[in-house]
C-alpha positions in Angstrom: 123.2 163.3 14.4 122.6 161.0 11.4 123.4 157.4 11.3 125.3 155.5 8.6 123.1 153.0 6.8 124.1 149.4 6.9 125.3 147.9 3.6 122.8 145.7 1.8 125.2 144.0 -0.6 127.0 141.7 -0.4 125.5 139.7 2.5 128.2 137.5 3.8 128.9 136.0 7.2 132.0 137.1 9.0 132.7 133.4 9.6 132.4 132.6 5.9 134.9 129.9 5.0 136.6 130.1 1.6 134.1 129.2 -1.2 134.8 126.0 -3.3 133.2 124.3 -6.2 132.2 120.7 -5.4 133.0 117.9 -7.8 130.4 115.2 -8.2 131.0 111.5 -8.3 128.5 109.1 -9.9 130.3 105.8 -9.9 131.2 104.0 -6.7 134.3 102.8 -8.5 135.6 106.3 -8.4 135.4 106.5 -4.6 139.0 105.3 -3.8 138.3 104.7 -0.2 135.8 101.9 -0.9 137.7 98.5 -0.7 138.1 96.8 -4.1 136.4 93.7 -2.7 133.2 95.8 -2.1 132.9 97.7 -5.2 131.4 95.1 -7.5 128.5 94.5 -5.0 128.0 98.2 -4.4 127.9 98.9 -8.1 125.1 96.4 -8.6 123.2 98.2 -5.9 123.8 101.5 -7.7 122.5 100.1 -10.9 119.1 99.8 -9.2 119.2 102.7 -6.8 121.5 105.4 -8.4 124.6 106.7 -6.5 125.7 110.3 -6.5 127.9 112.2 -4.1 130.5 115.0 -4.1 134.0 115.4 -2.9 133.0 117.8 0.0 130.5 115.4 1.4 132.7 112.3 1.0 135.4 114.2 3.0 133.1 114.2 6.0 133.3 110.4 6.3 135.7 108.7 8.7 136.7 105.9 6.5 138.4 104.1 9.4 135.0 103.6 11.0 132.9 101.0 9.1 129.8 102.3 10.9 130.4 106.0 10.2 127.1 107.7 10.0 127.9 109.9 7.1 129.0 106.8 5.2 125.6 105.1 6.0 123.9 108.1 4.6 125.6 108.1 1.2 127.4 104.9 0.3 125.3 102.0 -1.1 124.7 98.9 0.9 124.1 95.4 -0.3 121.0 95.1 2.0 119.2 97.7 -0.2 118.5 94.9 -2.6 116.4 92.9 -0.1 112.8 92.5 -1.2 111.0 94.8 1.2 108.7 97.8 1.1 107.1 99.7 -1.8 108.6 102.3 -4.1 105.7 104.7 -3.4 105.2 103.9 0.3 102.8 106.8 0.9 100.9 106.4 -2.4 101.8 109.9 -3.6 100.4 108.8 -6.9 96.9 109.1 -5.4 97.3 112.8 -4.7 99.0 113.7 -8.0 96.6 116.0 -9.7 98.7 117.2 -12.6 102.1 116.3 -14.0 104.6 117.2 -11.3 101.9 118.4 -8.9 100.7 116.8 -5.6 97.8 118.2 -3.7 97.1 116.3 -0.5 96.1 119.0 2.0 93.8 121.8 1.0 96.3 124.6 1.7 99.5 123.0 0.5 100.6 121.9 -3.0 103.9 120.3 -4.0 105.7 121.1 -7.2 108.1 118.4 -8.2 110.3 120.6 -10.3 113.6 118.9 -10.4 114.6 115.2 -10.8 118.2 115.5 -9.4 119.7 115.9 -6.0 123.0 117.2 -4.9 123.7 113.6 -3.7 121.4 110.6 -3.1 120.6 109.6 0.4 120.4 105.8 0.5 117.2 105.9 2.6 115.3 108.3 0.3 111.5 107.7 0.2 111.4 109.1 -3.4 114.2 106.9 -4.9 111.7 105.9 -7.5 112.2 109.4 -9.1 115.8 108.6 -9.9 115.1 105.3 -11.5 115.2 104.9 -15.3 111.8 105.5 -17.0 110.3 107.6 -14.2 108.5 110.8 -15.4 106.8 112.0 -12.2 108.8 115.2 -12.2 108.0 118.0 -14.6 110.6 120.4 -15.9 107.8 122.4 -17.3 105.8 123.6 -14.3 103.3 125.7 -16.3 100.5 123.2 -15.7 101.3 123.1 -12.0 101.2 126.9 -11.8 97.9 127.0 -13.6 96.5 124.4 -11.2 97.7 126.4 -8.1 96.4 129.6 -9.5 92.9 128.0 -10.0 92.8 126.8 -6.4 92.5 129.7 -4.0 92.7 127.4 -1.0 96.4 126.8 -1.7 98.4 129.2 0.4 101.6 127.1 0.7 103.6 125.7 -2.2 106.6 123.4 -1.6 109.3 123.2 -4.3 110.7 119.8 -4.1 111.7 116.7 -6.3 114.7 116.2 -6.4 116.3 119.3 -5.0 115.2 122.7 -6.2 118.5 124.4 -5.3 120.3 122.2 -7.8 118.5 124.0 -10.5 119.9 127.1 -12.2 119.3 130.4 -10.5 117.5 131.6 -13.6 115.0 128.8 -13.6 114.4 128.9 -9.8 113.9 132.7 -10.1 111.3 132.2 -12.8 109.4 129.7 -10.7 109.4 131.8 -7.5 108.4 134.9 -9.5 105.5 133.1 -11.1 104.3 131.9 -7.7 104.5 135.4 -6.3 102.2 136.5 -9.1 99.6 134.3 -7.6 98.1 136.4 -4.8 96.7 133.6 -2.6 100.1 131.9 -2.4 101.5 133.3 0.9 104.4 130.8 1.6 106.9 129.4 -0.8 108.9 126.5 0.8 112.1 125.1 -0.7 112.8 121.6 0.4 116.6 121.1 0.1 119.5 119.1 1.3 122.0 121.3 -0.5 122.9 123.3 2.7 124.4 119.9 3.8 125.7 118.7 0.4 127.0 122.0 -1.0 127.0 124.7 1.6 128.3 127.3 -0.9 125.3 127.0 -3.2 123.9 130.3 -1.8 126.9 132.0 -0.3 128.7 132.2 -3.7 125.5 133.2 -5.6 124.6 136.8 -5.1 122.0 136.6 -7.9 120.1 134.0 -5.9 120.5 136.0 -2.7 118.9 139.0 -4.5 116.0 136.7 -5.6 115.4 135.5 -2.0 115.4 139.1 -0.7 113.0 140.3 -3.4 110.5 137.5 -2.9 110.7 136.7 0.8 108.7 139.6 2.1 107.4 140.6 5.4 103.9 139.3 4.6 104.9 136.5 2.2 107.9 134.5 3.4 110.1 132.0 1.7 110.9 129.1 4.0 114.0 126.8 3.6 113.0 123.2 4.6 116.5 122.1 5.3 117.5 118.5 5.7 120.3 117.8 8.1 120.4 114.3 9.4 123.4 114.2 11.7 125.3 116.9 13.7 128.5 116.2 11.7 126.8 117.7 8.6 126.7 121.1 10.5 130.1 122.2 9.5 131.3 125.8 9.7 130.5 126.1 5.9 127.0 124.6 6.4 126.3 127.0 9.3 127.5 130.0 7.2 125.2 128.8 4.4 122.2 128.8 6.8 123.2 132.2 8.1 123.2 133.5 4.5 119.6 132.2 4.0 118.6 134.0 7.2 120.4 137.2 6.3 118.5 137.2 3.0 115.1 137.0 4.6 114.4 133.2 4.5 112.9 131.4 7.5 114.9 128.2 8.1 113.6 125.0 9.7 114.9 121.4 9.6 113.2 118.1 9.0 114.6 114.6 8.7 113.7 111.0 9.2 115.1 108.8 12.0 117.7 106.5 10.4 119.2 103.4 11.8 123.0 103.8 12.1 122.9 107.5 11.5 120.7 109.4 14.1 118.9 106.6 16.0 120.7 107.8 19.2 119.2 110.3 21.6 122.5 112.0 22.2 123.2 112.4 18.6 119.7 113.7 17.9 119.8 116.1 20.9 123.2 117.4 19.8 121.8 118.1 16.3 118.6 119.7 17.6 120.6 122.0 20.0 123.0 123.2 17.2 120.0 123.8 14.8 118.3 125.9 17.4 121.5 127.9 18.0 121.9 128.7 14.4 118.3 129.7 13.7 117.2 126.5 11.9 114.9 125.0 14.4 113.7 121.4 14.2 110.3 121.0 12.5 109.6 117.3 11.9 111.3 114.1 12.8 109.8 111.5 10.4 109.4 107.8 11.0 111.0 106.2 8.0 108.6 105.2 5.3 108.6 101.5 4.4 110.1 102.2 1.0 111.6 99.6 -1.2 115.4 99.3 -0.5 115.2 101.0 2.8 115.0 98.0 5.2 118.6 98.5 6.5 117.7 102.1 7.6 114.4 101.5 9.4 113.9 101.8 13.1 110.9 100.2 14.9 108.2 102.8 15.8 108.4 102.4 19.6 112.2 102.6 19.6 112.0 105.7 17.5 109.6 107.2 20.0 111.9 106.4 22.9 114.9 107.9 21.1 112.9 111.0 20.2 111.5 111.7 23.6 114.9 111.3 25.3 116.4 113.7 22.8 113.9 116.4 23.2 114.0 116.0 27.0 117.6 117.3 26.9 116.9 120.4 24.8 115.7 123.9 25.3 112.1 125.0 24.2 113.3 126.0 20.7 114.9 122.6 20.3 111.7 120.9 21.3 109.4 122.4 18.6 109.9 119.3 16.6 107.0 116.8 16.1 107.5 113.1 15.6 105.2 112.0 12.7 104.5 109.3 10.1 103.9 110.8 6.7 101.2 108.3 5.8 99.0 108.0 2.8 96.1 109.3 4.9 98.0 112.2 6.5 100.7 113.2 9.0 100.1 111.0 12.0 101.8 112.3 15.1 103.0 110.0 17.7 102.0 111.5 21.0 102.9 108.9 23.6 103.7 105.3 24.2 103.0 103.5 27.5 103.3 99.9 28.6 100.3 98.7 26.6 99.4 101.4 24.1 100.6 103.8 21.4 98.7 107.1 21.2 98.4 108.8 17.9 96.8 111.9 16.4 96.2 113.2 12.8 98.3 116.4 12.8 97.4 116.8 9.0 94.8 114.7 7.2 94.0 113.9 3.6 90.4 113.7 4.7 89.6 117.0 6.6 87.3 115.1 8.9 90.2 113.1 10.2 92.3 116.2 11.2 92.9 116.1 14.9 91.5 112.6 15.2 92.8 110.7 18.2 93.8 107.0 17.8 94.8 104.5 20.5 96.6 101.4 19.3 97.9 98.3 21.0 101.6 98.6 21.6 103.7 96.6 19.1 107.5 96.9 19.6 108.0 95.2 16.2 105.8 97.6 14.2 107.4 100.1 11.8 104.4 101.9 10.3 100.7 102.8 10.9 99.6 99.9 8.8 101.3 97.4 11.2 99.3 98.7 14.2 95.9 97.5 15.6 93.5 99.9 17.2 92.0 99.1 20.5 88.4 99.7 19.4 88.3 96.3 17.7 88.3 97.6 14.2 91.5 95.8 13.3 94.5 97.1 11.4 95.0 100.7 10.5 94.4 102.9 8.7 90.6 103.0 8.9 90.1 105.5 6.1 92.2 105.7 3.0 90.3 106.4 -0.2 89.2 109.9 0.5 89.6 112.6 -2.2 89.5 115.5 0.1 90.7 118.1 -2.4 88.2 117.4 -5.2 86.5 120.7 -6.0 
């Protein structure tokens, strides 16, 4: 007896909520829930660090709670104007090899292909991209594609910016198609918070679904590097959006920083990690917040971050524990392995200098430290990092 083939189109979830078109807001004055007494101050913050949100995401805020975590994520704060940190805290300029292209690790290149996001997270480590006069992002990625094609070591390409999923489907398709023409590029990653900001970006776009099915193949996958920061972002619509990515052949993982007032709570983090593992978007990285200009109100001390992280993963299943806690430092991804009464134990999970990969570092415990540069190693060599000016990818 024959079997009836399963339909290929359309690919929708049975739990799919009604689609909607989100409406963007670019002026804090237009957010009616913000008290008039605060608007002048917040507008001054937004003049330096641009504001952008949409009606869907603003609806997630409990405006009766002055400490609401979604509010902390998206609404400007006066403390952002404090003189603290650097705009390029991880010195991405040092690994910029062509306009809009970063090449820090031999097998991975970043294409900064869009200078706009669905909304602007207040703690963003690339807020410099959204400031007037910045030209790090390249709308023309041809130079970047040529660079990638001429470097066979590059097997992974991350589309980022800005948010690639805010680009038109036509342009996104052109970039993905061009990357698939480069045989040594095996993985295409799409770094995006659109599943949180606009869950319907994919579910209402069958053309984009077809693009993902075509180019995410059994031997060369497309990965969605999703960016959920709090469990309240995981609405029915957001979960349906992730399901649509999965049904169209995309592997989904999640990465986010630890953010004061948002997810610096082990129960909150554990809840989010559990839900992410349930829906097939397993946790990948938890980042220690970079010391970026304007981000002081969102930073959590390193030891405190470690304590929150370890308690959160203690509560979860194996799939919810895949996540690594790292600092995305100028010299590489430095994983925090353990903290005891006197020491902080670190390891280079990824390294700009290949000789540092896997390198183990023991530092004196410092409960006030936020970043690798604040720590002191126990070998008497003083402050870290010990190596910085290494051009590992020169060929």
